[in-house]
MIGU-601351 format. One record per atom (N, C-alpha, C, O): residue in one letter; x, y, z. Coordinates in pm, whole numbers, padded with zeros to 5 digits, always signed. Example, Ala and Ser with C-alpha at 12.3 -4.5 7.8 and 13.67 -1.06 7.14 Angstrom:
<sites>
a+01319-00569+00780;a+01230-00450+00780;a+01320-00330+00780;a+01424-00332+00846;s+01285-00225+00708;s+01367-00106+00714;s+01290+00003+00787;s+01341+00114+00804;
</sites>
This chain:
<sites>
m+01295+01680-00604;m+01185+01605-00545;m+01235+01520-00429;m+01336+01451-00442;d+01165+01526-00318;d+01198+01445-00201;d+01098+01332-00186;d+00978+01350-00210;i+01147+01216-00145;i+01061+01107-00102;i+01088+01088+00047;i+01202+01063+00087;r+00984+01099+00128;r+01001+01094+00273;r+00884+01019+00335;r+00784+00991+00268;l+00897+00987+00462;l+00787+00926+00533;l+00672+01025+00548;l+00693+01144+00572;a+00552+00975+00532;a+00434+01061+00544;a+00412+01101+00689;a+00447+01028+00782;e+00352+01217+00705;e+00317+01271+00836;e+00167+01302+00837;e+00104+01306+00731;p+00109+01323+00955;p-00035+01355+00960;p-00074+01471+00870;p-00185+01474+00817;r+00015+01568+00853;r-00018+01682+00767;r-00034+01644+00621;r-00088+01722+00542;d+00012+01524+00583;d+00000+01477+00444;d-00131+01404+00417;d-00160+01369+00303;a-00209+01379+00522;a-00328+01296+00507;a-00426+01353+00403;a-00483+01277+00325;a-00445+01483+00404;a-00540+01544+00311;a-00495+01525+00166;a-00577+01494+00080;a-00365+01543+00138;a-00315+01526+00002;a-00322+01381-00041;a-00358+01352-00155;i-00288+01289+00050;i-00299+01147+00020;i-00443+01112-00016;i-00469+01040-00112;n-00536+01164+00062;n-00678+01136+00039;n-00727+01196-00092;n-00806+01135-00164;e-00680+01317-00122;e-00720+01382-00248;e-00680+01297-00367;e-00759+01276-00459;i-00557+01248-00366;i-00508+01165-00476;i-00587+01034-00483;i-00634+00994-00589;y-00602+00970-00368;y-00668+00839-00366;y-00814+00849-00407;y-00862+00767-00486;n-00885+00947-00356;n-01028+00957-00385;n-01056+00989-00531;n-01165+00959-00580;h-00961+01048-00601;h-00977+01064-00746;h-00994+00928-00812;h-01080+00911-00898;y-00911+00832-00771;y-00917+00699-00832;y-01035+00618-00782;y-01083+00529-00852;v-01084+00649-00661;v-01208+00588-00614;v-01321+00623-00709;v-01403+00537-00744;a-01327+00748-00751;a-01437+00797-00834;a-01422+00764-00982;a-01521+00754-01054;h-01298+00748-01028;h-01276+00744-01173;h-01203+00621-01225;h-01184+00610-01346;s-01162+00528-01140;s-01073+00422-01186;s-01098+00291-01112;s-01152+00289-01001;t-01057+00183-01175;t-01055+00052-01108;t-00920+00024-01043;t-00893-00089-01004;a-00836+00126-01032;a-00708+00108-00962;a-00732+00073-00816;a-00649+00007-00754;t-00845+00116-00761;t-00887+00075-00627;t-01029+00022-00635;t-01109+00067-00718;y-01061-00073-00549;y-01196-00127-00546;y-01282-00059-00440;y-01394-00103-00414;h-01231+00047-00379;h-01319+00133-00301;h-01423+00194-00395;h-01391+00232-00508;t-01545+00203-00349;t-01651+00264-00430;t-01703+00394-00370;t-01776+00467-00436;e-01666+00422-00246;e-01706+00547-00180;e-01581+00620-00133;e-01485+00555-00091;p-01579+00753-00139;p-01460+00827-00096;p-01423+00796+00049;p-01510+00773+00133;v-01293+00794+00075;v-01243+00776+00211;v-01251+00911+00283;v-01208+01013+00229;s-01305+00911+00402;s-01321+01036+00476;s-01188+01081+00536;s-01098+00998+00552;p-01174+01210+00569;p-01050+01256+00634;p-01021+01181+00764;p-00906+01153+00795;e-01126+01150+00840;e-01106+01079+00967;e-01056+00937+00942;e-00967+00890+01013;e-01111+00870+00843;e-01066+00735+00809;e-00920+00736+00763;e-00844+00646+00796;r-00883+00838+00688;r-00744+00844+00639;r-00647+00865+00754;r-00540+00805+00755;l-00682+00946+00850;l-00593+00968+00964;l-00577+00840+01046;l-00468+00810+01094;v-00685+00765+01063;v-00676+00637+01134;v-00588+00540+01058;v-00505+00470+01117;w-00605+00535+00926;w-00522+00449+00840;w-00374+00487+00852;w-00288+00400+00864;l-00345+00616+00848;l-00207+00661+00855;l-00146+00629+00991;l-00030+00589+00999;a-00223+00646+01097;a-00172+00618+01231;a-00143+00470+01251;a-00059+00434+01334;a-00212+00383+01176;a-00191+00239+01190;a-00064+00192+01122;a-00021+00079+01143;h-00002+00277+01042;h+00124+00243+00976;h+00240+00292+01062;h+00222+00370+01155;g+00360+00246+01028;g+00477+00284+01106;g+00604+00236+01038;g+00603+00213+00917;p+00713+00220+01111;p+00841+00184+01049;p+00837+00052+00973;p+00905+00038+00871;i+00759-00046+01021;i+00752-00176+00953;i+00656-00171+00834;i+00673-00246+00738;h+00558-00085+00841;h+00460-00068+00732;h+00452+00081+00699;h+00354+00147+00734;p+00554+00133+00630;p+00561+00278+00609;p+00466+00329+00502;p+00423+00255+00413;v+00434+00456+00514;v+00367+00533+00408;v+00465+00643+00368;v+00518+00713+00454;t+00488+00659+00240;t+00580+00761+00192;t+00509+00856+00096;t+00407+00821+00036;v+00563+00975+00082;v+00512+01072-00014;v+00627+01127-00096;v+00739+01143-00047;a+00598+01155-00222;a+00690+01228-00308;a+00645+01373-00311;a+00530+01402-00345;e+00735+01464-00274;e+00698+01604-00256;e+00793+01694-00334;e+00914+01670-00339;e+00735+01796-00393;e+00818+01895-00464;e+00755+02032-00444;e+00637+02053-00474;d+00833+02125-00394;d+00786+02262-00368;d+00657+02262-00286;d+00566+02341-00310;g+00652+02172-00186;g+00538+02169-00096;g+00417+02093-00146;g+00319+02081-00073;l+00421+02043-00270;l+00308+01970-00327;l+00336+01821-00324;l+00442+01776-00368;v+00243+01743-00271;v+00255+01596-00272;v+00218+01547-00412;v+00104+01562-00457;l+00316+01487-00480;l+00299+01441-00618;l+00246+01298-00626;l+00188+01258-00727;g+00266+01223-00520;g+00222+01084-00518;g+00256+01023-00384;g+00325+01085-00302;w+00208+00903-00361;w+00236+00837-00234;w+00243+00686-00254;w+00197+00632-00355;a+00301+00619-00155;a+00314+00473-00160;a+00304+00420-00019;a+00324+00493+00078;s+00272+00292-00008;s+00259+00233+00126;s+00285+00084+00123;s+00270+00018+00021;l+00324+00033+00239;l+00327-00109+00268;l+00227-00135+00379;l+00227-00067+00481;s+00141-00233+00359;s+00039-00268+00457;s+00045-00417+00484;s+00090-00494+00399;p+00000-00460+00603;p-00002-00604+00630;p-00086-00677+00525;p-00194-00631+00488;f-00035-00788+00479;f-00108-00867+00380;f-00225-00942+00443;f-00330-00958+00380;h-00206-00986+00566;h-00309-01066+00633;h-00288-01051+00784;h-00174-01043+00829;p-00396-01046+00863;p-00378-01024+01007;p-00321-01143+01083;p-00271-01124+01193;r-00327-01264+01029;r-00276-01379+01103;r-00124-01373+01111;r-00058-01337+01013;p-00067-01408+01226;p+00075-01379+01251;p+00172-01451+01159;p+00282-01400+01137;a+00138-01566+01104;a+00232-01635+01016;a+00258-01557+00887;a+00355-01584+00816;y+00170-01461+00856;y+00188-01379+00736;y+00269-01253+00764;y+00277-01166+00677;r+00328-01240+00882;r+00382-01111+00924;r+00498-01060+00840;r+00529-00941+00846;f+00565-01145+00763;f+00675-01100+00678;f+00631-01081+00533;f+00714-01065+00443;t+00500-01082+00511;t+00443-01054+00378;t+00362-00926+00386;t+00281-00908+00477;v+00383-00839+00290;v+00314-00710+00289;v+00250-00686+00153;v+00287-00749+00054;e+00154-00595+00151;e+00090-00552+00027;e+00133-00409-00002;e+00136-00325+00088;n+00167-00382-00126;n+00214-00248-00161;n+00108-00172-00240;n+00022-00231-00306;s+00115-00040-00231;s+00031+00051-00309;s+00116+00166-00357;s+00204+00213-00285;v+00090+00212-00478;v+00158+00330-00535;v+00054+00411-00612;v-00012+00358-00701;y+00041+00536-00577;y-00055+00624-00646;y+00015+00756-00682;y+00090+00813-00603;v-00012+00802-00805;v+00046+00926-00857;v-00066+01027-00879;v-00175+00992-00924;r-00038+01151-00846;r-00138+01257-00864;r-00183+01262-01010;r-00098+01257-01100;p-00313+01271-01036;p-00362+01278-01174;p-00295+01391-01251;p-00275+01501-01199;g-00262+01362-01376;g-00197+01460-01461;g-00046+01460-01454;g+00019+01531-01530;l+00013+01380-01364;l+00159+01378-01349;l+00218+01243-01389;l+00332+01213-01354;h+00143+01163-01462;h+00197+01035-01508;h+00303+01058-01616;h+00304+01161-01683;g+00390+00960-01632;g+00493+00969-01735;g+00618+01043-01692;g+00709+01061-01773;r+00625+01087-01566;r+00743+01157-01516;r+00835+01067-01434;r+00938+01112-01384;g+00799+00941-01420;g+00880+00849-01342;g+00850+00852-01194;g+00924+00795-01115;l+00742+00918-01154;l+00710+00927-01012;l+00678+00790-00952;l+00723+00757-00843;g+00599+00711-01025;g+00566+00578-00976;g+00689+00492-00960;g+00700+00418-00862;s+00781+00500-01054;s+00905+00423-01046;s+00989+00466-00927;s+01046+00382-00857;a+00997+00597-00903;a+01076+00646-00791;a+01016+00603-00658;a+01087+00560-00567;l+00884+00614-00646;l+00817+00571-00524;l+00834+00421-00501;l+00855+00377-00388;m+00823+00343-00608;m+00837+00198-00596;m+00979+00160-00553;m+00995+00077-00464;a+01080+00219-00614;a+01218+00187-00579;a+01246+00217-00433;a+01309+00138-00363;d+01199+00332-00386;d+01218+00367-00246;d+01143+00270-00155;d+01196+00229-00051;l+01020+00234-00193;l+00938+00146-00109;l+01001+00008-00094;l+00999-00049+00014;l+01058-00045-00203;l+01119-00177-00196;l+01243-00175-00107;l+01270-00273-00037;g+01319-00067-00109;g+01432-00055-00019;g+01389-00055+00126;g+01453-00117+00211;r+01280+00015+00155;r+01229+00017+00291;r+01175-00120+00333;r+01190-00161+00448;a+01113-00190+00239;a+01060-00324+00270;a+01172-00419+00308;a+01160-00495+00404;a+01282-00415+00233;a+01395-00502+00264;a+01458-00463+00397;a+01494-00550+00476;g+01472-00333+00421;g+01529-00287+00546;g+01446-00326+00667;g+01499-00342+00777;a+01314-00340+00647;a+01225-00379+00757;a+01222-00530+00776;a+01157-00579+00869;g+01290-00606+00691;g+01297-00750+00707;g+01184-00827+00643;g+01165-00944+00675;h+01109-00765+00553;h+01000-00837+00488;h+01055-00936+00385;h+01157-00912+00322;r+00985-01044+00370;r+01026-01151+00279;r+00957-01141+00144;r+01018-01166+00040;s+00829-01105+00145;s+00747-01111+00025;s+00660-00987+00016;s+00604-00943+00116;i+00648-00931-00105;i+00558-00819-00131;i+00455-00867-00233;i+00490-00921-00338;v+00329-00845-00202;v+00219-00887-00288;v+00143-00764-00334;v+00115-00674-00255;a+00110-00761-00462;a+00028-00653-00517;a-00100-00714-00575;a-00094-00810-00652;l-00214-00659-00538;l-00342-00700-00594;l-00383-00592-00693;l-00413-00479-00653;i-00386-00626-00822;i-00403-00527-00928;i-00520-00568-01016;i-00531-00683-01057;d-00606-00473-01045;d-00713-00500-01140;d-00653-00540-01275;d-00558-00477-01322;a-00708-00644-01335;a-00650-00698-01459;a-00650-00597-01573;a-00571-00611-01667;g-00736-00496-01566;g-00737-00395-01670;g-00637-00284-01652;g-00624-00197-01738;q-00565-00284-01541;q-00467-00178-01512;q-00330-00218-01567;q-00239-00254-01492;g-00318-00212-01699;g-00195-00255-01764;g-00072-00179-01720;g+00036-00237-01709;a-00086-00048-01695;a+00030+00031-01656;a+00085-00015-01522;a+00207-00025-01504;s-00004-00044-01429;s+00041-00090-01298;s+00107-00227-01308;s+00208-00252-01243;i+00051-00317-01388;i+00111-00449-01405;i+00250-00436-01465;i+00343-00506-01422;r+00267-00349-01565;r+00398-00331-01626;r+00498-00271-01528;r+00615-00310-01525;l+00453-00176-01446;l+00541-00116-01346;l+00593-00223-01250;l+00712-00228-01221;h+00505-00308-01202;h+00547-00412-01109;h+00640-00512-01176;h+00738-00555-01115;r+00612-00549-01299;r+00702-00641-01371;r+00840-00581-01386;r+00941-00652-01377;r+00845-00453-01410;r+00975-00387-01428;r+01061-00400-01303;r+01183-00404-01313;f+00999-00407-01187;f+01072-00419-01063;f+01082-00563-01014;f+01116-00588-00899;g+01053-00657-01102;g+01078-00797-01070;g+00959-00874-01017;g+00972-00993-00987;f+00842-00811-01006;f+00723-00884-00962;f+00681-00984-01071;f+00695-00957-01190;e+00631-01097-01027;e+00579-01198-01118;e+00434-01227-01086;e+00391-01216-00970;e+00357-01263-01188;e+00218-01299-01164;e+00211-01431-01088;e+00269-01531-01130;a+00140-01430-00975;a+00129-01548-00891;a-00010-01611-00898;a-00030-01722-00848;g-00105-01543-00957;g-00239-01597-00967;g-00336-01492-01016;g-00302-01375-01028;r-00458-01538-01043;r-00560-01448-01097;r-00696-01495-01048;r-00730-01613-01059;l-00774-01403-00994;l-00909-01433-00949;l-01008-01366-01043;l-00998-01246-01070;k-01102-01442-01093;k-01195-01392-01194;k-01324-01343-01130;k-01381-01407-01042;a-01368-01227-01177;a-01498-01170-01141;a-01518-01159-00990;a-01624-01192-00937;v-01413-01112-00920;v-01424-01096-00775;v-01458-00952-00736;v-01494-00926-00621;g-01447-00860-00830;g-01482-00721-00803;g-01596-00676-00894;g-01614-00730-01003;f-01672-00578-00847;f-01780-00522-00928;f-01780-00371-00908;f-01807-00323-00798;k-01749-00298-01015;k-01742-00152-01008;k-01775-00095-01145;k-01740-00154-01247;f-01841+00018-01147;f-01880+00084-01272;f-01965-00009-01359;f-01960-00001-01482;g-02042-00097-01296;g-02130-00187-01370;g-02061-00305-01434;g-02121-00373-01518;c-01937-00332-01396;c-01861-00440-01460;c-01804-00536-01355;c-01767-00494-01245;w-01799-00665-01390;w-01726-00762-01310;w-01578-00752-01342;w-01540-00740-01458;l-01495-00758-01239;l-01353-00729-01254;l-01268-00845-01204;l-01298-00907-01103;d-01160-00873-01278;d-01063-00975-01239;d-00948-00909-01165;d-00914-00794-01192;v-00888-00982-01072;v-00774-00933-00994;v-00652-01019-01023;v-00659-01142-01020;v-00540-00953-01051;v-00412-01020-01072;v-00331-01009-00944;v-00312-00900-00890;y-00282-01123-00895;y-00190-01125-00781;y-00048-01126-00836;y-00011-01216-00911;m+00032-01025-00797;m+00173-01021-00836;m+00257-01026-00709;m+00216-00975-00605;q+00375-01087-00717;q+00455-01111-00598;q+00603-01088-00628;q+00653-01123-00735;l+00672-01030-00530;l+00818-01015-00535;l+00876-01074-00408;l+00835-01038-00298;l+00973-01167-00422;l+01046-01221-00308;l+01174-01140-00293;l+01252-01129-00388;l+01198-01085-00176;l+01310-00994-00156;l+01444-01066-00143;l+01548-01004-00165;h+01444-01192-00108;h+01567-01271-00109;h+01529-01416-00125;h+01417-01455-00094;a+01621-01497-00173;a+01591-01635-00209;a+01623-01729-00094;a+01732-01726-00038;g+01526-01815-00060;g+01550-01923+00035;g+01577-01871+00175;g+01554-01754+00205;g+01625-01961+00261;g+01665-01923+00396;g+01547-01909+00490;g+01435-01950+00459;c+01575-01850+00604;c+01476-01840+00712;c+01383-01724+00688;c+01427-01612+00662;t+01254-01748+00697;t+01155-01641+00685;t+01094-01607+00820;t+00997-01532+00827;n+01149-01663+00927;n+01096-01638+01060;n+01186-01541+01137;n+01210-01558+01256;a+01236-01442+01066;a+01330-01347+01125;a+01257-01243+01206;a+01140-01215+01178;p+01322-01183+01307;p+01260-01074+01380;p+01247-00950+01293;p+01314-00939+01190;a+01162-00858+01335;a+01140-00736+01258;a+01272-00664+01234;a+01353-00650+01326;g+01293-00618+01111;g+01413-00544+01078;g+01526-00629+01023;g+01632-00575+00993;r+01507-00760+01010;r+01611-00846+00957;r+01553-00948+00861;r+01444-01000+00883;a+01626-00975+00755;a+01595-01086+00665;a+01720-01171+00656;a+01828-01116+00637;y+01710-01302+00670;y+01827-01386+00687;y+01864-01460+00560;y+01779-01506+00485;l+01995-01471+00539;l+02047-01542+00424;l+02036-01692+00444;l+02040-01740+00557;p+02023-01769+00333;p+02012-01914+00346;p+02147-01979+00373;p+02252-01921+00347;g+02141-02103+00424;g+02258-02188+00429;g+02359-02155+00535;g+02471-02207+00530;q+02325-02072+00633;q+02418-02037+00738;q+02347-02048+00873;q+02228-02080+00877;s+02418-02023+00981;s+02357-02044+01113;s+02352-01913+01190;s+02428-01820+01161;g+02264-01906+01288;g+02260-01787+01371;g+02127-01762+01435;g+02122-01722+01552;h+02018-01783+01365;h+01888-01752+01423;h+01830-01874+01490;h+01825-01980+01427;p+01785-01866+01617;p+01744-01985+01692;p+01623-02056+01633;p+01609-02177+01651;d+01535-01982+01563;d+01416-02045+01507;d+01438-02098+01366;d+01346-02153+01305;c+01556-02080+01315;c+01580-02120+01176;c+01720-02178+01165;c+01813-02103+01137;p+01738-02307+01185;p+01870-02367+01168;p+01924-02338+01029;p+01857-02362+00929;g+02046-02285+01024;g+02106-02253+00896;g+02087-02110+00853;g+02103-02080+00735;s+02053-02020+00947;s+02038-01880+00912;s+02149-01798+00976;s+02188-01823+01090;s+02200-01699+00903;s+02323-01632+00942;s+02304-01511+01030;s+02395-01475+01105;g+02190-01447+01023;g+02175-01319+01091;g+02229-01203+01011;g+02238-01092+01063;v+02267-01226+00884;v+02317-01118+00798;v+02198-01059+00724;v+02131-01130+00649;p+02169-00930+00743;p+02051-00872+00678;p+02071-00859+00527;p+02183-00836+00480;v+01964-00874+00453;v+01965-00858+00308;v+01890-00730+00275;v+01778-00709+00322;v+01950-00645+00195;v+01885-00521+00157;v+01879-00511+00006;v+01953-00577-00066;v+01789-00426-00041;v+01771-00407-00184;v+01856-00291-00230;v+01857-00185-00167;s+01927-00309-00339;s+01999-00198-00401;s+01956-00188-00546;s+01891-00278-00599;l+01994-00078-00611;l+01956-00055-00749;l+02075-00078-00840;l+02187-00034-00811;e+02050-00146-00950;e+02152-00155-01053;e+02088-00112-01185;e+01966-00112-01198;r+02170-00075-01279;r+02117-00027-01406;r+02133-00134-01512;r+02235-00202-01519;r+02030-00149-01596;r+02031-00249-01700;r+01985-00185-01830;r+01889-00108-01831;r+02052-00217-01940;r+02018-00160-02069;r+01878-00199-02111;r+01842-00317-02108;r+01798-00101-02149;r+01663-00127-02195;r+01662-00155-02344;r+01753-00117-02416;n+01556-00221-02388;n+01528-00237-02530;n+01498-00100-02588;n+01409-00031-02537;p+01569-00057-02694;p+01543+00077-02747;p+01398+00098-02787;p+01350+00211-02789;g+01328-00010-02819;g+01188+00003-02857;g+01097+00044-02744;g+00981+00077-02767;c+01148+00042-02620;c+01065+00078-02505;c+01052+00229-02488;c+00983+00273-02396;g+01115+00308-02573;g+01112+00451-02555;g+00997+00521-02623;g+00992+00643-02628;r+00902+00442-02677;r+00791+00505-02747;r+00703+00583-02650;r+00711+00566-02529;r+00619+00668-02706;r+00533+00751-02624;r+00438+00663-02544;r+00375+00573-02600;p+00427+00687-02412;p+00344+00599-02329;p+00196+00623-02350;p+00153+00732-02388;r+00119+00519-02325;r-00027+00531-02325;r-00074+00556-02184;r-00011+00510-02088;q-00183+00628-02170;q-00246+00647-02039;q-00367+00556-02033;q-00452+00560-02121;d-00376+00474-01930;d-00491+00383-01921;d-00579+00413-01801;d-00659+00329-01761;g-00563+00534-01743;g-00659+00577-01644;g-00639+00519-01506;g-00723+00539-01418;g-00529+00448-01484;g-00510+00383-01355;g-00442+00472-01254;g-00402+00585-01284;g-00431+00420-01135;g-00368+00494-01027;g-00218+00484-01030;g-00151+00537-00941;r-00163+00417-01131;r-00019+00405-01143;r+00023+00449-01282;r-00058+00448-01375;e+00148+00487-01296;e+00192+00540-01423;e+00211+00430-01526;e+00234+00314-01493;n+00200+00470-01653;n+00239+00382-01763;n+00391+00383-01769;n+00451+00491-01769;v+00453+00267-01775;v+00598+00261-01762;v+00668+00232-01894;v+00783+00188-01894;n+00598+00255-02008;n+00670+00241-02134;n+00783+00343-02144;n+00879+00321-02218;r+00773+00453-02070;r+00879+00554-02067;r+00912+00582-01922;r+00857+00676-01864;p+01001+00503-01862;p+01018+00511-01717;p+01123+00608-01668;p+01176+00592-01558;a+01153+00712-01748;a+01259+00803-01705;a+01220+00873-01576;a+01106+00916-01559;l+01316+00884-01484;l+01293+00955-01359;l+01298+01105-01384;l+01353+01148-01486;p+01243+01186-01293;p+01253+01331-01309;p+01399+01375-01315;p+01488+01309-01263;r+01420+01487-01379;r+01556+01539-01391;r+01614+01569-01252;r+01543+01615-01163;g+01743+01542-01238;g+01809+01570-01111;g+01791+01456-01013;g+01716+01362-01039;p+01861+01465-00902;p+01854+01357-00802;p+01722+01356-00730;p+01656+01459-00716;i+01683+01238-00683;i+01566+01224-00599;i+01617+01197-00459;i+01681+01094-00436;h+01589+01285-00366;h+01641+01271-00231;h+01540+01194-00147;h+01426+01237-00131;v+01582+01082-00096;v+01496+00998-00016;v+01520+01028+00131;v+01632+01010+00180;v+01416+01074+00200;v+01429+01113+00339;v+01363+01006+00424;v+01243+00981+00410;g+01438+00942+00512;g+01382+00837+00595;g+01484+00796+00698;g+01571+00875+00733;p+01474+00673+00748;p+01570+00624+00847;p+01714+00636+00799;p+01804+00665+00877;a+01735+00613+00669;a+01867+00634+00610;a+01847+00713+00483;a+01787+00662+00388;r+01894+00836+00478;r+01873+00923+00362;r+01968+00882+00251;r+02086+00856+00274;r+01915+00876+00130;r+02000+00845+00016;r+01947+00917-00107;r+01836+00969-00105;s+02025+00921-00212;s+01987+00988-00335;s+01982+00887-00447;s+02076+00810-00466;v+01872+00888-00522;v+01857+00800-00636;v+01871+00884-00761;v+01787+00970-00786;g+01975+00861-00839;g+01997+00941-00958;g+01908+00899-01072;g+01861+00785-01076;a+01884+00990-01165;a+01803+00957-01281;a+01881+00865-01375;a+02000+00888-01398;p+01816+00758-01429;p+01886+00671-01522;p+01931+00745-01646;p+01870+00843-01687;h+02039+00696-01706;h+02081+00751-01834;h+01984+00707-01942;h+01906+00614-01922;a+01989+00774-02056;a+01900+00739-02167;a+01919+00592-02204;a+02032+00542-02212;g+01807+00526-02226;g+01814+00386-02266;g+01835+00290-02150;g+01857+00171-02174;e+01830+00338-02025;e+01850+00251-01910;e+01730+00261-01818;e+01657+00360-01820;d+01710+00158-01737;d+01612+00168-01630;d+01671+00105-01505;d+01772+00035-01511;a+01608+00131-01394;a+01657+00080-01266;a+01603-00059-01244;a+01483-00083-01259;r+01690-00153-01210;r+01651-00288-01176;r+01695-00318-01034;r+01787-00255-00982;l+01628-00414-00972;l+01660-00447-00834;l+01757-00563-00828;l+01744-00660-00901;s+01856-00551-00740;s+01942-00664-00709;s+01949-00675-00558;s+01917-00580-00486;l+01989-00790-00509;l+01995-00814-00366;l+02140-00822-00323;l+02219-00896-00381;t+02174-00745-00222;t+02310-00744-00174;t+02310-00765-00024;t+02209-00743+00043;s+02422-00806+00028;s+02438-00827+00171;s+02532-00721+00224;s+02650-00721+00188;p+02484-00629+00310;p+02569-00521+00358;p+02671-00570+00459;p+02665-00683+00506;s+02764-00484+00492;s+02861-00519+00595;s+02792-00534+00729;s+02687-00472+00751;p+02847-00614+00821;p+02779-00636+00949;p+02757-00509+01029;p+02677-00509+01122;s+02829-00401+00995;s+02815-00278+01072;s+02687-00203+01040;s+02648-00113+01114;v+02620-00239+00927;v+02498-00168+00889;v+02390-00202+00988;v+02363-00320+01014;n+02328-00101+01043;n+02223-00120+01142;n+02089-00080+01082;n+02067+00038+01054;r+02001-00176+01062;r+01871-00149+01003;r+01762-00157+01108;r+01644-00137+01077;
</sites>
């Protein structure tokens, strides 16, 4: 399975997956299908700082993920909103986890400080997936959505990609705290911070058979990745290996050598 940046030819598959959840799930608060023309405009509005990725195997798009601007006002420019959707019927294979891990690496490489997820409170699988990758609940809005005849609550979840320091970095860089270098942030080093994966022993009780709750994201009670390596195709190609039994992938923050060019 490859994870790569989406191209215009992927728009139809992305739309097919997304519109399933428009019609059948509260994973999205869209109530009408997105047209092919709207999807192409949406895809064209994304780019290296706000990427869209697809997981593909034997020519079939299995799922997709994206980073989008959280808010149009410029002070929010280092905060993004993430989305992860898996093709119906393919949950429980670790596709959501693989897409999320790749997306967080791209977010750090683009210099983003904060990732925010807006999740329907009934989408337990999505909430668990985000918690597994270090997201924390930052707030909850009650009865702000209405779909399928029901009032819906939204959970705000947030991940900070590095602690403290300057958040006014130029695109493609995130700065470490307590050092100097960036003119708009006294005490910033200019050393980029990137996300890497480390493995952490899971509770053996987490291996039970997962439940499906109908959302656009996988249930992560069984987060095993697909067999074999996952090849990530993008600005820097890398391979994410499948965790060993009883392990899952956790995020840690590392500072690369100055020669790394992001």
